[in-house]
C-alpha positions as CSV (number, residue, x, y, z in Angstrom):
1,M,-0.3,86.7,-37.2
2,H,-3.3,89.1,-36.6
3,P,-6.3,87.4,-35.1
4,R,-8.5,87.9,-37.7
5,A,-6.2,86.5,-40.2
6,R,-5.9,83.5,-38.0
7,E,-9.7,83.2,-37.6
8,F,-9.9,83.2,-41.5
9,A,-7.2,80.3,-41.7
10,E,-8.6,78.2,-39.2
11,R,-12.5,78.7,-40.8
12,A,-11.0,78.0,-44.1
13,A,-9.3,74.7,-42.8
14,D,-12.3,73.9,-40.8
15,E,-15.0,74.5,-43.2
16,H,-13.1,73.8,-46.6
17,G,-10.4,71.7,-45.8
18,F,-8.2,74.4,-47.3
19,E,-4.8,75.4,-45.8
20,V,-4.4,79.2,-46.2
21,D,-1.0,80.5,-46.6
22,V,-1.3,84.0,-44.8
23,H,1.0,86.6,-46.1
24,E,0.6,89.8,-43.7
25,F,2.2,93.2,-44.8
26,P,2.3,95.7,-42.2
27,E,2.6,98.7,-44.9
28,G,-1.4,97.5,-45.6
29,T,-2.5,96.1,-48.9
30,K,-5.5,98.2,-48.7
31,T,-5.7,99.0,-52.5
32,A,-5.0,96.6,-55.3
33,A,-1.9,98.1,-56.4
34,D,-0.8,98.1,-52.6
35,A,-1.3,94.8,-52.3
36,A,0.5,93.9,-55.8
37,A,3.4,96.0,-54.7
38,A,3.6,93.9,-51.7
39,V,3.2,90.5,-52.8
40,G,5.5,91.2,-56.2
41,C,2.6,90.4,-58.7
42,D,0.5,92.1,-61.1
43,V,-2.1,93.9,-60.1
44,S,-4.4,92.0,-62.5
45,E,-3.4,89.0,-59.9
46,I,-5.5,90.5,-57.1
47,A,-8.6,89.0,-56.4
48,S,-10.3,92.1,-54.8
49,G,-13.5,91.4,-52.8
50,I,-16.0,94.2,-53.4
51,V,-19.2,94.1,-51.3
52,L,-22.2,95.6,-53.2
53,S,-25.7,96.3,-51.8
54,A,-28.6,95.1,-53.9
55,G,-31.8,96.2,-52.5
56,D,-31.7,94.4,-48.9
57,D,-29.0,92.2,-50.0
58,L,-25.7,91.9,-50.0
59,V,-23.4,90.4,-52.9
60,V,-19.5,89.7,-53.2
61,V,-17.8,90.4,-56.3
62,V,-14.4,89.2,-56.4
63,T,-12.8,91.5,-59.3
64,S,-9.2,91.8,-60.7
65,G,-7.5,94.5,-59.1
66,A,-7.0,95.5,-62.8
67,N,-10.7,96.2,-63.2
68,R,-13.6,98.2,-61.8
69,V,-16.9,96.6,-61.2
70,D,-19.7,97.5,-63.6
71,T,-22.9,97.4,-61.1
72,S,-25.0,97.6,-64.2
73,K,-23.8,94.0,-65.0
74,V,-24.0,92.7,-61.6
75,A,-27.9,94.1,-61.4
76,D,-28.2,92.0,-64.7
77,L,-27.0,88.9,-63.0
78,L,-28.8,89.2,-60.1
79,G,-32.2,90.2,-62.1
80,V,-32.5,93.7,-60.6
81,E,-32.6,97.1,-61.7
82,S,-29.2,98.5,-62.5
83,G,-29.6,101.7,-60.3
84,S,-30.5,99.3,-57.1
85,V,-26.8,98.0,-57.1
86,S,-24.2,100.2,-55.3
87,M,-21.4,99.9,-52.6
88,A,-22.6,98.4,-49.1
89,D,-22.3,100.1,-46.1
90,A,-19.5,99.0,-44.0
91,G,-21.8,98.5,-40.9
92,D,-23.9,96.0,-43.1
93,V,-20.8,94.3,-44.7
94,K,-19.8,93.5,-41.0
95,A,-23.1,92.5,-39.8
96,T,-23.8,90.2,-42.7
97,L,-20.4,88.8,-43.5
98,G,-18.4,89.0,-40.4
99,W,-15.5,90.7,-41.9
100,S,-14.6,94.3,-42.3
101,I,-14.3,96.2,-45.9
102,G,-10.6,96.0,-47.0
103,G,-10.4,92.3,-45.6
104,V,-13.3,90.7,-46.9
105,P,-12.1,87.4,-48.1
106,P,-13.8,85.4,-51.1
107,F,-15.2,82.9,-48.8
108,C,-16.0,82.2,-45.0
109,H,-18.7,84.6,-44.6
110,D,-20.9,84.5,-41.8
111,G,-24.0,84.9,-44.3
112,D,-24.9,83.3,-47.4
113,V,-24.6,85.8,-50.1
114,P,-23.9,85.3,-54.0
115,V,-20.2,85.7,-54.9
116,F,-19.4,86.3,-58.6
117,L,-16.1,85.7,-59.8
118,D,-14.5,88.2,-62.6
119,E,-13.8,86.1,-65.6
120,T,-10.1,87.6,-66.2
121,L,-9.3,86.2,-63.0
122,A,-8.9,82.6,-64.8
123,D,-6.4,83.7,-66.9
124,H,-3.6,83.4,-63.9
125,D,-2.6,80.3,-62.5
126,R,-2.7,82.1,-59.0
127,V,-4.3,85.2,-57.6
128,W,-3.9,87.0,-54.3
129,A,-7.0,87.5,-52.2
130,A,-8.0,89.3,-48.6
131,A,-7.2,87.0,-45.6
132,G,-9.4,88.7,-43.1
133,T,-7.7,92.0,-42.6
134,P,-6.4,95.0,-45.0
135,E,-2.7,93.9,-44.2
136,A,-3.4,90.2,-44.9
137,V,-3.4,88.3,-48.4
138,F,-3.4,84.6,-49.6
139,P,-2.3,82.9,-52.7
140,I,-5.0,80.5,-54.5
141,D,-5.5,78.9,-57.7
142,P,-8.7,81.0,-59.4
143,D,-10.4,77.6,-59.7
144,R,-9.9,76.6,-56.4
145,L,-11.5,79.9,-55.2
146,R,-14.2,79.5,-57.5
147,D,-15.3,76.2,-56.0
148,I,-15.0,76.9,-52.5
149,A,-16.5,80.4,-52.4
150,G,-19.2,78.7,-54.7
151,A,-18.9,81.8,-57.2
152,T,-20.5,82.3,-60.5
153,V,-17.9,83.3,-63.0
154,A,-19.1,86.3,-64.9
155,D,-18.0,89.4,-66.9
156,V,-18.4,92.2,-64.1
157,A,-15.7,94.8,-65.2
158,E,-16.3,97.9,-66.7
């Protein structure tokens, strides 16, 4: 197992008592479509971790791979101007969350940031999320994901 995926699995167990079943795919799971093809599920079952910048703060939006994040909806949720929310800088993501873009898990972040969970993920019994690298994912019940991540379920899709 890749060291970063192992670190995520260990942190999830230590911090949340959650045993992560990491699946690694050397061909990568960089896009939701790639992840769905690798796992053998529908793209709507991919829980993509999108990191946004809202002024000086970051926010993680875990959205269905079938959806695009509506930054104006996220801005409304945060109570900030809609134009102030955009894709986060890769360096800021790594420095704040401890993970690199493409492998950001929905929980086990170094910094305390708000997490929003796309309400459409609740339509599934299981979703697949990043496990610390662009080649690693893990399955999880959406309700469990919400609880562990301390996420707010919201309409975040365009």
